[in-house]
N, C-alpha and C positions, 0 to 999 in steps of 0.2 A: 503493499499500499505506498503509494507515493505522498507525504505529509507536505504542506506546502500552505505557508501563511506568510504576510509579511509586516515587518516592524518599520516605523520610521524613525530613522537617526540622524539629526542634522539636517532636516530638510530631503533626505536622500531616502527611497524606499528601498529596502533591501530583503531581497528572499532569505527565509528561514529555512529551506529546504534541507532536509538532512544531505541533498548531494550538492549544495554549494561548496564553492571552492574553500571557503573558509572554514566550513566543517570538514571536508577532507583533510586540510592542513592540520587542524586540531587532532583530526583523527591519528594522523602520520606522527602528530608529536607524542600524543600519548603513548605510542606503540613504541616510539624511540627511545622515550622515557624508562618506560618497562624494561625494554630489552637491557639499555645501556645500565640498568641498576642491576640486571643479572636475574630478573624476576621472570617466572612464566605466568602465561594467563592463570594458571592454578593458584600460583602463590598470590598475584595481585586480588584474586577474587575472596582468598581467605584472608588478606589484610582488611579488604574493603568490608567483608561478610556477606558476600553474595556468591552465586553460582560463577563457575568459570564460564559458563555459556552467556551468563550476562557481560561478562568482560568481552568475551569474543563478539558478540553483538555492538556494544559499543565501538570496537575497533572496526567492523566492520561497517558501521553506518547504518545499524538497525534500531538503535536506540538514540536519543540525545544525550549530551552529557550536559548535566546542571552544573553550576557553578560550586556546588558544596563538593558534588563527586571530584570536581576538577582539581579541586583544592587539596582534597583527602588524596589523589592518586597522586601529585604532586610530592605531598610531605612523605608518603610512602616512599617515593624515588629519591627522597632527599634534596629536593628541588624546592626552591621556595616559588609560590604559585605566580607572585609578579613576576620574578626574572622567567618563568615559562612563557609567561603571557609577552613579555618583552621580545623573548626570542621568536615566538609565533609570529608577533606583527612587526618583527625586524626593527625594533624603537631603540 
């Protein structure tokens, strides 16, 4: 199922589809952080208190990543969430 809605940011309408390029970059960053931390999807799932299939779905783009989950993911990988966002947006 394709989920698509729009949000308004600074007078610009941005698609929030799971398949938007920004979400693809986010998923790649999450996976990269996990792998660089030496964690498997199962390890990450245990740390987050979710099933391995949920982690897989996040990384494949079948579920949205909310800000709390993103922050917890970063902390588990020993990366400050703000730094991870700066890297994602190349600030």
